[in-house]
N, C-alpha and C positions, 0 to 999 in steps of 0.2 A: 486425237481428242480426249477429252477428259471423263472422267468417272461422274454418272449422273445418278443419284441415289433414289432419286422420286421417279418411281414407276410410270406414273401415267404421263410424264414431261418425256422420260426415254421412250415411251411406245410411241407417243406422238411424234417425236422426232423421227423416230424409225420407220413409222407410215408413212411420214411425209417423203422421206428419202426414197421410201419403195415407190411411191406415187410418182415421183419425179422420174424414176428408172423407167417405169411402166409408158410415162408419156415419150422420154427418149424412147425408149423401145417401137413405139409405134411411130415415131418420127422417122428413125433407122429403117426400119420395116418400108415405110411408105417411099423412101429415097430408094433402098434396094429392089422396089417395083415400081421405077422409073417414074415417081413423082404421083402416084395414083392418088386421085382426089376423093374416088368412093371410099366409103366405110371400110376395114381393114376386118373388122370382126363386130360383132354385136356390143360390145363395150366402147367401142370407136365410132357407133352409131347416134343416131338420134333416139334409140329404144331407151336407154337409162333416162333422159329428159321426159320422154313420152310417160315412164313408168311417176315418174315424180309428181309429172301434172296431173296424172292419173289421181296418184293418191292425195294430191293437193285441191283435187275438183277443179282444177284449172279447165274451161272450156276453150277450145281451139286457141292456145296460146300462141303457136305458130312456130317456124322451123327454127328461129332466131332464138326464141325462148328455150325451148326445147333443148337446144344445144348448150345454152348456159345454163341449164338446170343440171343437164347430164355433167359439165363440168364442176359445177358447185357438189355435185354429189360425188363424183370422183376425188374431190379435194378435201371432201368431209369423212366418208367412210375409210379413204386411204389412210390416213392418221389414226382412224378410231380403230380399224382392225391391226395396227403396229401393236395397239394395247394386247391384242390376244397373243401375238408373237412373245411378249414380254412374261406374259400368264404362263404360257406353255413351258418356256425356257426357265421360269422359276420352278417347274416341277421336272423337267426332263432335259437330258443332254442334248447335244446337237449331234448328228442330223435330226435325229427323232422328232425334236418339237419344230423344226422348219418342213420336214415331210408331213406332220399332221397339220399344221399352218396351211401349207401349200395345198395340200389334199381339201381342207376346209373351205378356202377361198374358191378352189376350183369347182367343187361341190356346189357352191353357193351360186357360182356363174352359171353351172351348166343347166340347174334346174330351176333359179329363180326367174332368167330371161324367158324360159317357155313358160312360166307360171304367171308373171306377171306382165312381161311385154309381149306378151301372144309370138316369140320368135317361134321356129320350128324348134323340136327336138334335138339336143347334141348330135346324135347319128345322122341328123340330115343337113347339117352345117356343112357347107363344102369344106375340102381339105385345108385351102388356104386360110378359110376364117378359124378353124380349129389350130391347126399350127401357130396362128397369130397370136390367139387365146393363150395358149399352152406357154408360148415364148413369152409373151408381156407379163404373165402373172407369175413364171420364172424369174423374171428380171424383178418384179416387185419382192417377190419372197425372200431371193438371195440376199438384195439389197437392204432391204429390213432387218433381215437377221445379221447381217455384216453391223450395220450401224448400232443394234442394239447390243452385240455383244462388245463392239468399241466403247460404248459410252459406259457400259454396265463392268468392263474389267479395268482394273487399276493397272498403270503403267509403273514400271519397277521405276526407282528413284535413278536419274542420272548422277554418274559418278564422274570424279575427275579421271582423265586419263594419266596412266601411271607413265613413268619415263621410258619402261618397257614397253608399252602398246605405241608409243608414237612413232 
């Protein structure tokens, strides 16, 4: 990868990569659980779409629309949160920047779903749902951090091999 100096672009790319990792994480967990078709956690359910529908004041949008709204939310806030990592990384070294980034994301997940989506509080989530949420968010954070680092760190110039190195 090459150096990208424009921090919003770098953050959006890092967040998009993180969202991709999170999405692939859900697919992997679903496969490991025998192709489960039921939601694996609240991020994987209709709850995000229901929250968006409520905020947009849509009445009875139906499950298909709620699913699309949830996907739209994931693919918009995922890249947007990448900006937060870039900001943290500009002030803090790793792994502290990613630890704060991950704690912020998990805090938002564990508080906003009960507040806006009327889910149970996190201590009442089942162990599989809670584990899935943590694993998929770790995948997001780790991927966003690595991509941000790779896009912001200049690569050393390539040099021709000397006869002694061949």
